[in-house]
C-alpha positions, 0 to 999 in steps of 0.5 A: 532525482526525477520529477515528483509525481502527480495526478493524471491531467485527464482521466478518461471516462469508462463506461461498462454495460452491467446488464440491459438497461443498466450502466456503469460509468467511472470518471473523475469527480470534481467540484460538481460532485460534492453532493453526490459524495456527500450522500454516498458517505451519508449512507454509511453505517457507524461500523463503515464509517470507522473502517473508512475514517477511523471514527464516526466522522461525517465529512461535510460538504466543505471537507469533501469540496477540498478534498476533490479540489486539492492540487495532488489529488485524483478522485474517480467515482463509479455511477450506476444509472447516475447515482454515485455507488463508489469512490477511490482517490489518492493524494500524493505524498512527500514521499512520492507515494500515493495515499488511497481511500475507497468507499463503496455503498452497501450492495455493491461490495465484492467486486466493485472495490477491486475494480476501482482500486485497479482503475486508480492504480493504472492512473496512478502508474500513468501519472508516475506514482509507483506505489499507493498506501493505506492505513487499514484497520485490522478488522477490515478484512475485505480491504486487507484482502483486496490490497493483499491480493496485489502483492502488498507489504507493510511499511509501518504499524501505527497502532496494534489495531491497524496496519499501513500497507503499500502496493505497486501500481504497475508491478506485483511487487511494491518499491521503495518510496522515490524520495529518500529521507537522507540518513535512514537505513532502508531495511526489508523484513521478509517474514511470513507474518508480513509484520515485525515487532519489538522496535520501540519509539526513539532514536532507532526508529528515527534511524530506520525506514522498514518494510515488511513482506510476507514473502513466499508466504503470500505468493500462491498467486504470484510467486516470490520473483527472487525464488523464481530467479528474478529481481525484486525491487524491495530487495534491490532498493534495500541497505539491509535484509532480514529474513525470518527463517523459523516461522514457516514449516515448508522451508521457503524462507530458508530458500529465500535466504540462501537465494539472496546469498547466491545473488550477492554482489558488491551492491547487494544489501547485507542479509541477516536471518533469525529464527523467530519474528520476536528477534526482529527488533534486536536486529533492527536495533543493531542495524540502527546503531551502525554508521548512517547511510548517505541519503 
């Protein structure tokens, strides 16, 4: 296994002229920016705080200082005429991915969030971080749409009120984490819903590492690479693939399952199909009961 990814040793600031006399600067944030970040957070509404921090949490200056200075973090800030109006950052996780968070002041939302995400993803990719992850409340539609446009997949569902998404930093399809947990089976679920259900906590859940991809259902702008005759990193890195063929009316998932079988070789994952998403849980439990995969 190669070296663990990190954060860029140097982030080159960006300066963009928004209009005559107005300038946007994006640069890395550090200890001197604690007061500016605190002011940005203080300007959030209670509803904004629940979306960003999953509670009415008000980060203290000490908390912000730790966040900005901790090893393995990169936080970039967007300043307009010297005032911080947005921040985006990631922290490197044990699995090699980066966990991302974004805050944009009211009045600057719409374009600035996606722009900061693109900047952050490019920096992460340059530092060897292949994917960014985020826990997102289901009511946070702008964040779901922003990451979804980058070809995101769901890697777990902590609660029914939220979902954890993963996006690639250098590609439109994410990959599996660079660090693999020994003994866990990697299962890709391809379903129009982009999620799965029916797997209870316990031994089965501990045996599996599951990623759910919406496949052709979410590829209006960027087609499913498998259906285009190409390669998909999620398929290539999986031990097993489950394709839900009965939940889409246009037959795209049936064609997807056929494409997997047509390209099957000795190293290809085993492909399972089921008619409805509700059957995914039973298939996952059956896969978990098989002998373990070497890590």
